[in-house]
SELUM-589547 format. One record per residue (C-alpha): residue number from 1; x, y, z. Coordinates in pm, whole numbers. Example, Ala and Ser with C-alpha at 12.3 -4.5 7.8 and 13.67 -1.06 7.14 Angstrom:
% SELUM-589547
- nuza_east_north_up
- 1_1230_-450_780
- 2_1367_-106_714
***
This chain:
% SELUM-589547
- nuza_east_north_up
- 1_-2131_-3046_-5495
- 2_-1982_-2702_-5383
- 3_-1930_-2688_-5012
- 4_-1842_-2387_-4782
- 5_-1638_-2474_-4475
- 6_-1668_-2233_-4180
- 7_-1404_-2247_-3910
- 8_-1424_-2063_-3581
- 9_-1328_-2072_-3224
- 10_-1363_-1829_-2933
- 11_-1602_-1545_-3024
- 12_-1718_-1722_-3347
- 13_-2084_-1779_-3258
- 14_-2196_-1420_-3354
- 15_-2020_-1400_-3694
- 16_-2137_-1754_-3787
- 17_-2498_-1627_-3712
- 18_-2426_-1312_-3928
- 19_-2294_-1519_-4219
- 20_-2589_-1774_-4229
- 21_-2846_-1502_-4182
- 22_-2710_-1336_-4505
- 23_-2711_-1650_-4715
- 24_-2978_-1615_-5005
- 25_-3236_-1897_-5036
- 26_-3143_-2170_-5273
- 27_-2770_-2079_-5284
- 28_-2671_-2435_-5417
- 29_-2394_-2464_-5147
- 30_-2373_-2710_-4845
- 31_-2247_-2526_-4534
- 32_-2021_-2707_-4271
- 33_-1947_-2531_-3945
- 34_-1648_-2639_-3754
- 35_-1611_-2472_-3410
- 36_-1383_-2546_-3119
- 37_-1609_-2693_-2851
- 38_-1572_-2907_-2526
- 39_-1649_-3268_-2636
- 40_-1784_-3352_-2280
- 41_-2057_-3098_-2299
- 42_-2385_-3150_-2478
- 43_-2402_-2894_-2744
- 44_-2712_-2697_-2861
- 45_-2534_-2518_-3146
- 46_-2765_-2670_-3410
- 47_-3070_-2545_-3233
- 48_-2925_-2205_-3188
- 49_-2825_-2166_-3563
- 50_-3154_-2281_-3677
- 51_-3306_-1958_-3542
- 52_-3110_-1744_-3787
- 53_-3159_-1953_-4114
- 54_-3430_-2128_-4305
- 55_-3196_-2402_-4411
- 56_-3212_-2717_-4217
- 57_-2940_-2735_-3938
- 58_-2827_-3068_-3817
- 59_-2532_-3220_-3645
- 60_-2362_-3437_-3895
- 61_-2276_-3808_-3826
- 62_-2064_-4068_-4015
- 63_-2233_-4147_-4345
- 64_-2456_-3839_-4360
- 65_-2509_-3743_-4722
- 66_-2397_-3402_-4838
- 67_-2705_-3197_-4960
- 68_-2721_-2847_-5109
- 69_-2889_-2572_-4893
- 70_-2822_-2754_-4563
- 71_-2620_-2634_-4269
- 72_-2401_-2919_-4106
- 73_-2243_-2878_-3753
- 74_-1932_-3087_-3706
- 75_-1930_-3279_-3391
- 76_-1687_-3167_-3121
- 77_-1546_-3514_-3060
- 78_-1434_-3609_-3410
- 79_-1264_-3495_-3738
- 80_-1480_-3470_-4036
- 81_-1401_-3571_-4387
- 82_-1566_-3684_-4718
- 83_-1618_-4024_-4879
- 84_-1838_-4065_-5198
- 85_-2069_-3778_-5139
- 86_-2110_-3856_-4768
- 87_-1940_-3719_-4457
- 88_-1701_-3927_-4256
- 89_-1622_-3876_-3886
- 90_-1321_-4026_-3722
- 91_-1171_-3988_-3371
- 92_-1001_-3644_-3323
- 93_-629_-3697_-3347
- 94_-515_-3336_-3243
- 95_-607_-2982_-3160
- 96_-672_-2861_-3516
- 97_-1008_-2976_-3643
- 98_-1043_-2689_-3877
- 99_-723_-2766_-4056
- 100_-793_-3132_-4089
- 101_-1156_-3056_-4241
- 102_-1031_-2781_-4475
- 103_-758_-3013_-4605
- 104_-1026_-3291_-4663
- 105_-1255_-3026_-4818
- 106_-968_-2928_-5071
- 107_-901_-3284_-5159
- 108_-1262_-3363_-5211
- 109_-1393_-3070_-5381
- 110_-1081_-2903_-5539
- 111_-1172_-2561_-5711
- 112_-1535_-2592_-5593
- 113_-1437_-2556_-5228
- 114_-1476_-2250_-5008
- 115_-1293_-2190_-4688
- 116_-1381_-1923_-4423
- 117_-1201_-1843_-4102
- 118_-1386_-1633_-3843
- 119_-1301_-1513_-3498
- 120_-1078_-1732_-3271
- 121_-762_-1769_-3087
- 122_-465_-1966_-3219
- 123_-396_-2033_-3579
- 124_-614_-2331_-3668
- 125_-742_-2310_-4021
- 126_-427_-2136_-4170
- 127_-282_-2454_-4324
- 128_-629_-2572_-4431
- 129_-702_-2251_-4613
- 130_-375_-2280_-4796
- 131_-453_-2617_-4915
- 132_-801_-2483_-5045
- 133_-631_-2198_-5223
- 134_-362_-2428_-5377
- 135_-649_-2651_-5509
- 136_-807_-2344_-5686
- 137_-1085_-2289_-5429
- 138_-1198_-1952_-5269
- 139_-1060_-1850_-4924
- 140_-1179_-1582_-4696
- 141_-1115_-1447_-4360
- 142_-1309_-1218_-4125
- 143_-1177_-864_-4098
- 144_-960_-897_-3783
- 145_-1090_-554_-3646
- 146_-1427_-687_-3638
- 147_-1347_-1017_-3472
- 148_-1369_-1052_-3092
- 149_-1052_-1269_-3102
- 150_-842_-1198_-3421
- 151_-536_-1447_-3393
- 152_-704_-1691_-3626
- 153_-802_-1465_-3920
- 154_-475_-1262_-3868
- 155_-271_-1581_-3898
- 156_-430_-1680_-4217
- 157_-395_-1333_-4357
- 158_-28_-1326_-4259
- 159_34_-1658_-4430
- 160_-101_-1518_-4769
- 161_-357_-1798_-4757
- 162_-673_-1567_-4799
- 163_-820_-1429_-5126
- 164_-1085_-1199_-4969
- 165_-1095_-1016_-4618
- 166_-1453_-902_-4528
- 167_-1716_-866_-4274
- 168_-1906_-1190_-4195
- 169_-2231_-1030_-4325
- 170_-2071_-952_-4652
- 171_-1906_-1289_-4724
- 172_-2233_-1472_-4851
- 173_-2266_-1224_-5135
- 174_-1896_-1263_-5224
- 175_-1927_-1640_-5242
- 176_-2235_-1610_-5460
- 177_-2047_-1360_-5691
- 178_-1757_-1600_-5719
- 179_-1972_-1889_-5810
- 180_-2167_-1693_-6070
- 181_-1846_-1583_-6239
- 182_-1734_-1938_-6256
- 183_-2063_-2043_-6417
- 184_-2024_-1773_-6687
- 185_-1670_-1886_-6791
- 186_-1693_-2158_-7058
- 187_-1437_-2447_-7030
- 188_-1110_-2359_-7215
- 189_-1213_-2011_-7286
- 190_-906_-1866_-7102
- 191_-659_-2089_-7286
- 192_-809_-1984_-7614
- 193_-786_-1626_-7515
- 194_-406_-1692_-7424
- 195_-359_-1814_-7777
- 196_-547_-1534_-7950
- 197_-410_-1264_-7724
- 198_-46_-1364_-7697
- 199_50_-1005_-7681
- 200_-136_-963_-7369
- 201_29_-1264_-7205
- 202_377_-1139_-7318
- 203_296_-802_-7168
- 204_201_-972_-6842
- 205_532_-1168_-6844
- 206_720_-851_-6892
- 207_532_-675_-6602
- 208_622_-955_-6375
- 209_981_-963_-6490
- 210_1016_-586_-6435
- 211_856_-585_-6092
- 212_984_-919_-5952
- 213_1285_-1020_-6173
- 214_1120_-1355_-6234
- 215_1067_-1481_-6590
- 216_761_-1717_-6611
- 217_799_-1772_-6978
- 218_921_-2111_-6924
- 219_655_-2218_-6676
- 220_390_-2448_-6818
- 221_113_-2255_-6991
- 222_-170_-2462_-6838
- 223_-28_-2402_-6479
- 224_11_-2031_-6538
- 225_-333_-1974_-6680
- 226_-501_-2160_-6408
- 227_-342_-1920_-6173
- 228_-422_-1619_-6386
- 229_-779_-1743_-6421
- 230_-818_-1747_-6042
- 231_-689_-1396_-6007
- 232_-912_-1270_-6299
- 233_-1218_-1414_-6115
- 234_-1130_-1252_-5798
- 235_-1072_-916_-5973
- 236_-1399_-965_-6182
- 237_-1190_-920_-6518
- 238_-1376_-1083_-6812
- 239_-1068_-1099_-7051
- 240_-685_-1121_-7021
- 241_-629_-767_-7170
- 242_-858_-635_-6903
- 243_-661_-803_-6635
- 244_-328_-671_-6769
- 245_-475_-326_-6760
- 246_-581_-382_-6405
- 247_-227_-473_-6323
- 248_-82_-171_-6482
- 249_-325_50_-6285
- 250_-265_-151_-5952
- 251_100_-254_-5925
- 252_3_-439_-5591
- 253_-174_-694_-5803
- 254_153_-778_-5974
- 255_301_-886_-5656
- 256_-10_-1083_-5559
- 257_4_-1270_-5899
- 258_371_-1335_-5846
- 259_291_-1501_-5508
- 260_-3_-1702_-5673
- 261_243_-1834_-5941
- 262_509_-1956_-5702
- 263_287_-2230_-5552
- 264_457_-2273_-5224
- 265_316_-2620_-5133
- 266_546_-2800_-4886
- 267_533_-2999_-4558
- 268_763_-3195_-4345
- 269_854_-3552_-4466
- 270_632_-3541_-4770
- 271_617_-3876_-4938
- 272_733_-4060_-4639
- 273_874_-4351_-4828
- 274_1143_-4129_-4991
- 275_1274_-4004_-4651
- 276_1266_-4352_-4509
- 277_1480_-4477_-4791
- 278_1715_-4177_-4753
- 279_1760_-4252_-4370
- 280_1778_-4636_-4412
- 281_1983_-4682_-4736
- 282_2102_-4380_-4927
- 283_2263_-4175_-4643
- 284_2434_-4469_-4473
- 285_2580_-4575_-4801
- 286_2704_-4210_-4848
- 287_2867_-4220_-4508
- 288_3021_-4556_-4579
- 289_3189_-4411_-4899
- 290_3382_-4175_-4668
- 291_3535_-4372_-4390
- 292_3772_-4081_-4281
- 293_3467_-3846_-4230
- 294_3344_-3569_-4447
- 295_3173_-3233_-4452
- 296_2888_-3290_-4691
- 297_2705_-3001_-4874
- 298_2337_-3012_-4987
- 299_2121_-2788_-5183
- 300_1741_-2763_-5153
- 301_1615_-2531_-5437
- 302_1247_-2398_-5414
- 303_1256_-2472_-5046
- 304_946_-2247_-4971
- 305_909_-2212_-4605
- 306_1184_-2459_-4524
- 307_1010_-2786_-4432
- 308_1189_-3007_-4672
- 309_1544_-2856_-4581
- 310_1470_-2911_-4220
- 311_1340_-3274_-4302
- 312_1669_-3349_-4472
- 313_1864_-3210_-4166
- 314_1646_-3430_-3923
- 315_1707_-3745_-4132
- 316_2080_-3693_-4148
- 317_2097_-3640_-3775
- 318_1895_-3947_-3701
- 319_2139_-4139_-3925
- 320_2443_-4019_-3731
- 321_2261_-4098_-3402
- 322_2173_-4457_-3523
- 323_2520_-4538_-3682
- 324_2737_-4340_-3429
- 325_3036_-4325_-3666
- 326_3377_-4281_-3517
- 327_3479_-4011_-3758
- 328_3326_-3666_-3789
- 329_3057_-3609_-4032
- 330_2869_-3280_-4101
- 331_2604_-3153_-4341
- 332_2582_-2801_-4456
- 333_2245_-2735_-4621
- 334_2190_-2435_-4868
- 335_1809_-2389_-4899
- 336_1695_-2134_-5171
- 337_1364_-2001_-5307
- 338_1235_-1716_-5524
- 339_986_-1604_-5266
- 340_1164_-1376_-5018
- 341_869_-1375_-4774
- 342_884_-1747_-4767
- 343_1259_-1743_-4699
- 344_1219_-1507_-4415
- 345_967_-1739_-4255
- 346_1205_-2026_-4306
- 347_1498_-1853_-4139
- 348_1279_-1811_-3831
- 349_1246_-2186_-3798
- 350_896_-2142_-3644
- 351_604_-2353_-3763
- 352_225_-2402_-3698
- 353_112_-2654_-3441
- 354_-52_-2859_-3730
- 355_289_-2994_-3813
- 356_223_-3254_-3545
- 357_-9_-3434_-3791
- 358_289_-3497_-4024
- 359_560_-3553_-3778
- 360_606_-3843_-3535
- 361_570_-3768_-3177
- 362_920_-3876_-3102
- 363_1077_-3658_-3384
- 364_867_-3375_-3255
- 365_990_-3397_-2899
- 366_1360_-3443_-3006
- 367_1377_-3175_-3268
- 368_1129_-2914_-3177
- 369_1050_-2686_-2890
- 370_717_-2522_-2807
- 371_695_-2159_-2942
- 372_511_-1859_-2796
- 373_221_-1870_-3039
- 374_118_-2220_-2991
- 375_345_-2375_-3256
- 376_690_-2528_-3271
- 377_1040_-2399_-3311
- 378_1322_-2612_-3466
- 379_1615_-2705_-3255
- 380_1893_-2452_-3263
- 381_2175_-2674_-3392
- 382_1951_-2789_-3682
- 383_1866_-2428_-3765
- 384_2243_-2326_-3770
- 385_2320_-2616_-4014
- 386_2084_-2453_-4292
- 387_2170_-2128_-4489
- 388_1862_-1976_-4649
- 389_1898_-1732_-4929
- 390_1673_-1584_-5213
- 391_1770_-1732_-5552
- 392_1622_-1773_-5895
- 393_1691_-2128_-6003
- 394_1647_-2023_-6371
- 395_1857_-1720_-6373
- 396_2116_-1746_-6094
- 397_2425_-1958_-6081
- 398_2382_-2289_-5887
- 399_2575_-2413_-5583
- 400_2857_-2657_-5682
- 401_3048_-2951_-5549
- 402_2741_-3078_-5375
- 403_2685_-3416_-5216
- 404_2298_-3403_-5210
- 405_2054_-3210_-5425
- 406_1689_-3225_-5318
- 407_1446_-3088_-5570
- 408_1110_-3232_-5525
- 409_798_-3157_-5728
- 410_940_-2842_-5890
- 411_1021_-2967_-6247
- 412_657_-3055_-6315
- 413_570_-2678_-6334
- 414_833_-2612_-6609
- 415_826_-2660_-6981
- 416_1015_-2967_-7111
- 417_1271_-2726_-7270
- 418_1369_-2569_-6922
- 419_1354_-2923_-6769
- 420_1607_-3036_-7034
- 421_1833_-2747_-6928
- 422_1811_-2792_-6551
- 423_1882_-3168_-6543
- 424_2229_-3127_-6683
- 425_2278_-2828_-6457
- 426_2206_-3054_-6156
- 427_2459_-3292_-6294
- 428_2712_-3010_-6314
- 429_2640_-2907_-5952
- 430_2685_-3244_-5801
- 431_3003_-3431_-5721
- 432_3067_-3777_-5856
- 433_2828_-4043_-5703
- 434_2633_-3765_-5528
- 435_2263_-3795_-5471
- 436_1981_-3630_-5651
- 437_1629_-3658_-5482
- 438_1329_-3572_-5712
- 439_954_-3554_-5648
- 440_695_-3822_-5703
- 441_615_-3675_-6050
- 442_975_-3569_-6148
- 443_1233_-3771_-6343
- 444_1555_-3707_-6529
- 445_1373_-3775_-6856
- 446_1609_-3863_-7128
- 447_1916_-3795_-6948
- 448_1975_-4157_-6839
- 449_2334_-4138_-6898
- 450_2370_-3860_-6630
- 451_2164_-4015_-6344
- 452_2072_-4371_-6241
- 453_1800_-4458_-5981
- 454_1934_-4627_-5666
- 455_1818_-4986_-5605
- 456_1465_-4999_-5432
- 457_1349_-4654_-5533
- 458_1256_-4444_-5835
- 459_1308_-4100_-5664
- 460_1663_-4107_-5552
- 461_1926_-4110_-5817
- 462_2313_-4131_-5815
- 463_2522_-3894_-6031
- 464_2707_-4080_-6315
- 465_3008_-3969_-6502
- 466_2949_-3848_-6856
- 467_3138_-3724_-7153
- 468_3180_-3347_-7154
- 469_3004_-3334_-7490
- 470_2686_-3520_-7352
- 471_2634_-3251_-7076
- 472_2445_-2940_-7174
- 473_2632_-2600_-7186
- 474_2330_-2419_-7024
- 475_2441_-2205_-6731
- 476_2197_-1961_-6584
- 477_2273_-1600_-6557
- 478_2071_-1292_-6486
- 479_2181_-1153_-6827
- 480_2013_-1439_-7011
- 481_1685_-1353_-6847
- 482_1703_-974_-6841
- 483_1426_-958_-7105
- 484_1188_-1198_-7272
- 485_1331_-1363_-7580
- 486_1232_-1187_-7896
- 487_1222_-1325_-8260
- 488_1530_-1218_-8456
- 489_1450_-1012_-8762
- 490_1778_-930_-8930
- 491_2064_-1169_-8906
- 492_2337_-896_-8975
- 493_2216_-691_-8679
- 494_2247_-982_-8443
- 495_2599_-1053_-8579
- 496_2695_-698_-8494
- 497_2535_-725_-8153
- 498_2726_-1049_-8089
- 499_3048_-884_-8198
- 500_2999_-588_-7986
- 501_2919_-810_-7682
- 502_3229_-1016_-7744
- 503_3458_-704_-7769
- 504_3309_-572_-7453
- 505_3351_-888_-7262
- 506_3722_-916_-7379
- 507_3791_-564_-7264
- 508_3631_-621_-6927
- 509_3816_-937_-6884
- 510_4154_-810_-6990
- 511_4160_-443_-6883
- 512_3905_-389_-6601
- 513_4034_-407_-6244
- 514_3891_-673_-6002
- 515_3624_-532_-5796
- 516_3371_-628_-5528
- 517_3035_-463_-5428
- 518_2960_-431_-5058
- 519_2655_-350_-4849
- 520_2671_-116_-4542
- 521_2791_-399_-4318
- 522_3086_-511_-4552
- 523_2913_-815_-4676
- 524_2996_-898_-5044
- 525_2709_-872_-5283
- 526_2895_-912_-5613
- 527_3241_-1006_-5736
- 528_3389_-888_-6064
- 529_3721_-1040_-6202
- 530_3972_-1232_-6016
- 531_4006_-1134_-5658
- 532_4193_-1428_-5524
- 533_4511_-1227_-5470
- 534_4335_-998_-5235
- 535_4053_-1192_-5072
- 536_4024_-1555_-4953
- 537_3738_-1742_-4774
- 538_3785_-1743_-4393
- 539_3827_-2064_-4212
- 540_3516_-2202_-4023
- 541_3161_-2120_-4082
- 542_3101_-1958_-4431
- 543_3145_-1572_-4412
- 544_3115_-1348_-4712
- 545_3234_-1029_-4523
- 546_3515_-853_-4676
- 547_3679_-776_-4349
- 548_3688_-1155_-4267
- 549_3809_-1240_-4629
- 550_4079_-983_-4681
- 551_4422_-1128_-4690
- 552_4689_-1030_-4433
- 553_4826_-694_-4473
- 554_4507_-559_-4628
- 555_4233_-593_-4352
- 556_4309_-264_-4163
- 557_4354_-60_-4486
- 558_4031_-194_-4625
- 559_3826_-124_-4316
- 560_3965_239_-4304
- 561_3909_288_-4681
- 562_3554_162_-4672
- 563_3465_368_-4371
- 564_3609_681_-4526
- 565_3428_625_-4862
- 566_3090_579_-4667
- 567_3150_900_-4465
- 568_3283_1112_-4756
- 569_3037_979_-5029
- 570_3307_1010_-5288
- 571_3591_801_-5416
- 572_3891_751_-5175
- 573_4197_559_-5260
- 574_4506_403_-5116
- 575_4819_375_-5338
- 576_5134_187_-5324
- 577_5047_-89_-5067
- 578_5315_-368_-5070
- 579_5193_-718_-5109
- 580_5435_-1001_-4999
- 581_5482_-1335_-5147
- 582_5456_-1672_-4976
- 583_5814_-1631_-4844
- 584_5733_-1282_-4693
- 585_5924_-1079_-4945
- 586_5768_-777_-5121
- 587_5616_-895_-5453
- 588_5355_-648_-5595
- 589_5228_-293_-5548
- 590_4850_-250_-5496
- 591_4624_35_-5541
- 592_4276_11_-5370
- 593_3976_249_-5433
- 594_3654_269_-5262
- 595_3333_470_-5369
- 596_3001_496_-5212
- 597_2729_447_-5485
- 598_2482_734_-5545
- 599_2176_737_-5317
- 600_1937_794_-5588
- 601_2070_514_-5814
- 602_1985_138_-5810
- 603_2289_52_-5606
- 604_2209_306_-5323
- 605_2360_217_-4994
- 606_2641_3_-5137
- 607_3024_52_-5188
- 608_3231_-33_-5485
- 609_3595_-152_-5408
- 610_3848_-210_-5682
- 611_4195_-358_-5677
- 612_4474_-265_-5915
- 613_4810_-441_-5869
- 614_5140_-435_-6066
- 615_5482_-586_-6023
- 616_5739_-409_-5815
- 617_6033_-271_-6022
- 618_6367_-460_-5956
- 619_6578_-271_-5699
- 620_6949_-253_-5698
- 621_7120_-382_-5393
- 622_7246_-100_-5157
- 623_7482_-125_-4867
- 624_7316_-118_-4531
- 625_7325_227_-4387
- 626_7527_256_-4078
- 627_7416_594_-3956
- 628_7332_609_-3580
- 629_7013_770_-3652
- 630_6895_484_-3872
- 631_6992_227_-3613
- 632_6801_411_-3356
- 633_6483_434_-3565
- 634_6511_55_-3643
- 635_6537_1_-3260
- 636_6232_220_-3201
- 637_6042_33_-3483
- 638_6130_-308_-3310
- 639_6023_-175_-2975
- 640_5690_-60_-3125
- 641_5632_-392_-3269
- 642_5677_-556_-2927
- 643_5441_-320_-2770
- 644_5181_-395_-3053
- 645_5233_-770_-2986
- 646_5168_-705_-2621
- 647_4851_-517_-2686
- 648_4735_-794_-2922
- 649_4801_-1055_-2639
- 650_4602_-836_-2398
- 651_4319_-808_-2647
- 652_4330_-1185_-2697
- 653_4294_-1240_-2319
- 654_4013_-995_-2302
- 655_3845_-1173_-2588
- 656_3872_-1500_-2408
- 657_3735_-1340_-2082
- 658_3440_-1207_-2287
- 659_3386_-1547_-2451
- 660_3362_-1701_-2104
- 661_3125_-1435_-1989
- 662_2929_-1494_-2313
- 663_2897_-1869_-2233
- 664_2776_-1798_-1889
- 665_2526_-1543_-2026
- 666_2422_-1828_-2287
- 667_2379_-2073_-2002
- 668_2159_-1831_-1820
- 669_1971_-1763_-2133
- 670_1905_-2127_-2182
- 671_1775_-2161_-1823
- 672_1539_-1855_-1901
- 673_1443_-2024_-2228
- 674_1347_-2330_-2042
- 675_1137_-2136_-1791
- 676_980_-1949_-2077
- 677_883_-2286_-2249
- 678_724_-2402_-1927
- 679_523_-2072_-1897
- 680_426_-2105_-2272
- 681_298_-2454_-2219
- 682_84_-2335_-1928
- 683_-29_-2035_-2138
- 684_-137_-2273_-2416
- 685_-334_-2492_-2173
- 686_-512_-2188_-2025
- 687_-583_-2055_-2364
- 688_-728_-2372_-2476
- 689_-935_-2393_-2154
- 690_-1048_-2030_-2214
- 691_-1166_-2106_-2563
- 692_-1375_-2398_-2441
- 693_-1520_-2192_-2155
- 694_-1604_-1908_-2385
- 695_-1787_-2144_-2622
- 696_-1969_-2307_-2327
- 697_-2058_-1966_-2186
- 698_-2203_-1865_-2522
- 699_-2426_-2171_-2523
- 700_-2528_-2119_-2161
- 701_-2609_-1744_-2227
- 702_-2845_-1854_-2506
- 703_-3000_-2116_-2274
- 704_-3055_-1851_-1998
- 705_-3215_-1626_-2245
- 706_-3454_-1922_-2346
- 707_-3518_-1974_-1963
- 708_-3588_-1606_-1905
- 709_-3837_-1607_-2197
- 710_-4005_-1917_-2062
- 711_-4010_-1770_-1707
- 712_-4186_-1464_-1834
- 713_-4435_-1673_-2027
- 714_-4521_-1888_-1731
- 715_-4554_-1575_-1491
- 716_-4804_-1408_-1728
- 717_-4984_-1740_-1772
- 718_-5031_-1770_-1386
- 719_-5130_-1417_-1333
- 720_-5381_-1436_-1629
- 721_-5574_-1732_-1450
- 722_-5653_-1498_-1162
- 723_-5588_-1798_-925
- 724_-5383_-1748_-616
- 725_-5099_-1987_-623
- 726_-4816_-2046_-383
- 727_-4520_-2294_-450
- 728_-4359_-2457_-142
- 729_-4047_-2670_-118
- 730_-4014_-2992_91
- 731_-3960_-2786_412
- 732_-4273_-2587_331
- 733_-4078_-2276_257
- 734_-4202_-2031_0
- 735_-4037_-2079_-345
- 736_-4258_-1876_-563
- 737_-4609_-1703_-549
- 738_-4848_-1534_-778
- 739_-4977_-1174_-746
- 740_-5319_-1288_-636
- 741_-5169_-1482_-342
- 742_-5080_-1141_-182
- 743_-5464_-1083_-120
- 744_-5473_-1389_104
- 745_-5117_-1383_269
- 746_-4918_-1070_353
- 747_-4642_-1155_111
- 748_-4357_-938_-8
- 749_-4069_-1029_-238
- 750_-3836_-1072_64
- 751_-4065_-1361_201
- 752_-3923_-1611_-59
- 753_-3750_-1891_139
- 754_-3937_-1819_465
- 755_-4175_-2082_615
- 756_-4540_-2031_504
- 757_-4652_-2070_876
- 758_-4443_-1740_960
- 759_-4674_-1533_723
- 760_-4998_-1370_844
- 761_-5308_-1491_662
- 762_-5676_-1404_638
- 763_-5777_-1777_610
- 764_-5928_-1963_887
- 765_-5719_-2271_814
- 766_-5484_-2366_1101
- 767_-5441_-2709_960
- 768_-5295_-2618_621
- 769_-4927_-2696_725
- 770_-5033_-3040_852
- 771_-5230_-3113_533
- 772_-4933_-3004_315
- 773_-4710_-3254_501
- 774_-4979_-3518_455
- 775_-4965_-3464_74
- 776_-4601_-3481_68
- 777_-4615_-3810_266
- 778_-4908_-3975_80
- 779_-4885_-3792_-265
- 780_-5272_-3759_-251
- 781_-5429_-3430_-358
- 782_-5593_-3256_-74
- 783_-5886_-3013_-139
- 784_-6107_-2817_117
- 785_-6335_-2513_132
- 786_-6200_-2283_388
- 787_-6361_-1941_515
- 788_-6163_-1630_566
- 789_-6194_-1404_871
- 790_-6348_-1128_654
- 791_-6620_-1360_542
- 792_-6504_-1486_221
- 793_-6456_-1852_102
- 794_-6178_-2025_-86
- 795_-6130_-2376_-229
- 796_-5778_-2472_-113
- 797_-5617_-2744_-337
- 798_-5279_-2891_-226
- 799_-5096_-3104_-482
- 800_-4745_-3261_-509
- 801_-4486_-3054_-700
- 802_-4323_-3288_-943
- 803_-4001_-3201_-1152
- 804_-3939_-3293_-1522
- 805_-3758_-3589_-1381
- 806_-4074_-3707_-1192
- 807_-3922_-3630_-858
- 808_-4137_-3489_-563
- 809_-3987_-3144_-470
- 810_-4253_-2982_-256
- 811_-4616_-2891_-301
- 812_-4833_-2641_-502
- 813_-5126_-2457_-300
- 814_-5392_-2300_-509
- 815_-5669_-2073_-374
- 816_-6000_-2032_-582
- 817_-6236_-1767_-468
- 818_-6581_-1920_-420
- 819_-6735_-1645_-204
- 820_-7009_-1571_-462
- 821_-7083_-1937_-497
- 822_-7118_-1963_-120
- 823_-7348_-1663_-114
- 824_-7569_-1794_-368
- 825_-7566_-2137_-194
- 826_-7679_-1962_126
- 827_-7962_-1757_-50
- 828_-8086_-2073_-213
- 829_-8090_-2258_108
- 830_-8283_-1981_285
- 831_-8536_-1965_-2
- 832_-8584_-2335_32
- 833_-8631_-2295_409
- 834_-8876_-2022_361
- 835_-9073_-2221_104
- 836_-9097_-2511_346
***
């Protein structure tokens, strides 16, 4: 049964009505509305929605069957799900009912699910839409400009969880078209097209490679084709060649397909049993193997938005907190992914509030702080322990000398050939007895001699020693993935190409100078040749800036050279620099060149620095000159060196003072941050209250409209009877009156709430107030014929006023004109008397 889930919050009533009003009869979908509402207030949302649609609208309950062409309103006090074709309702466990329902919808309906996010504050629904999208369903969001509150649809769009952005009134037609295209596609048609039209598929791979640098040829064909099928349906392309032509005409579609193929599904502590094992068994054992302390390194490839990298950092911190070792242990985590946008979000360390569903409250309190947008931000020390970088696992070299490698639920998307290359690569990257953590569906396969599972788990493995011949020689480079593999046609041409490549490699290795490519800030982007004589890693936190890595004696020359090359935009050089050996004696002569790359080329904005060194020629010993001028110059040089040292000491003192001032500023900043967090908490509470008040106000406004309509109907009914009526409260003050009553009492609108006895009347009925009090006391109707001073007669009836709750709240006095009846009665009596 296809189901459409509709999530909304503040300002969502109107777009929900617009959507339901545009749904065609017999659409074949069941519709579920989940809106943020106050559970303590009785809702009339089903009655309000029933006015705009012919489909039955009911508030769903636990066990309600899912039926097509019905609208179900989720209760405000529970979280909805599915079980065997029926709805389930469980107590609410958080503030994100839309996310919870969308995730349940994705799990139940898969690619038959449709998720829609409409107006609302906050970001509820974003994670749920991502789950529906990953399951193959359709996701939609209201055009933010048309929403009264746009944070909810804007959040889903920014997270790349939305397929279609449209106005609410246009969404029903989009959903119907999507289902129609699915019905027209026969099972397996697309896979058959992929076999029959391999050229189109290869052309698609080539487009992706050229625009994104990623080669998807080694991804499983079934996975790739499902994602392509999804994009084809959204673009209404019937065949694969049609879709390739669409990609060529619309380059932005290449990037959308690229995002679709990456499948960035992740969450904190996914497969909790694996993380529990790491924290209780694997990591304590790793610490025990290093009694003197250690600085561990971990790599998390395909980290997406960073949840698993942060999960590893949290578990490691919990182990240290529990064991409290006497020696120092640290963990540096390298987290990489092919998606640059995901890496940027991971670097921010900020997450949606729905992570509270996957993280225990104690962990949430210790390792996260509230963020401005209602979500959570990771603790600063954990964020600083992780380095995020964009990397292609297939084509870029791996990190090495690792103690932990966490690659979970990635291998399942690759072909067996690529899996057989990556497992030995993981073995190469890990240290002896290091840990390999795989996903629930990943295994080392046939490489049982490289990894062995740890006792009590089948997902955490220990690296084994293996013979060099047993380890694959595969090592990824971008050169190997520069183009899709083509079938060789002439063996001799391949031999010549290999020979040429070998000669060029030999010339580059033996005769080209060492070089580095820098960006505008001096960070090293690429290293060619051996640069160890000129550069070395700086102590402390990893720093790939050339100014920090330059060896003593080269730092100032390199800084000036790079600056001159950037300004001159041409090659500049420094020749004849003297390098000293370990004993401080001159050893080699060094020439350095720097050249800014052309602005129009692919390396625009970078600087190429080359190093060429040669041994110094032997020098004959010469007697020390004894000229007075030379001695004077040497003394001046020594004096200059002392002055330079004094300046350096002053700079060091200034640096320490600046450091102290920086610490004070940092302390002030932390206090301001604490204050900001408190204000953020108050803002979130006010925002939540505002959403609830807005929803209640919408319902009350609708109820006021109903009451106004009823009031108009009642007024017209009373006036149409031509009976004068006055409504009095318990104190006999005027509450309401009809227009006919003004003929008897001199009433004006300002007389409401005045005592009836204060109003002048044409009736000769001084006991009216006493009779009204008697009716209030006895609840017995009083009826009398009363004359007027102008000669008319009225039947005055006084009845108790009963509320809908059967409470006496005043009296109702009606005046029926019987003047004509009295006149006829008098004429009849006179005729009778005359006859007698």
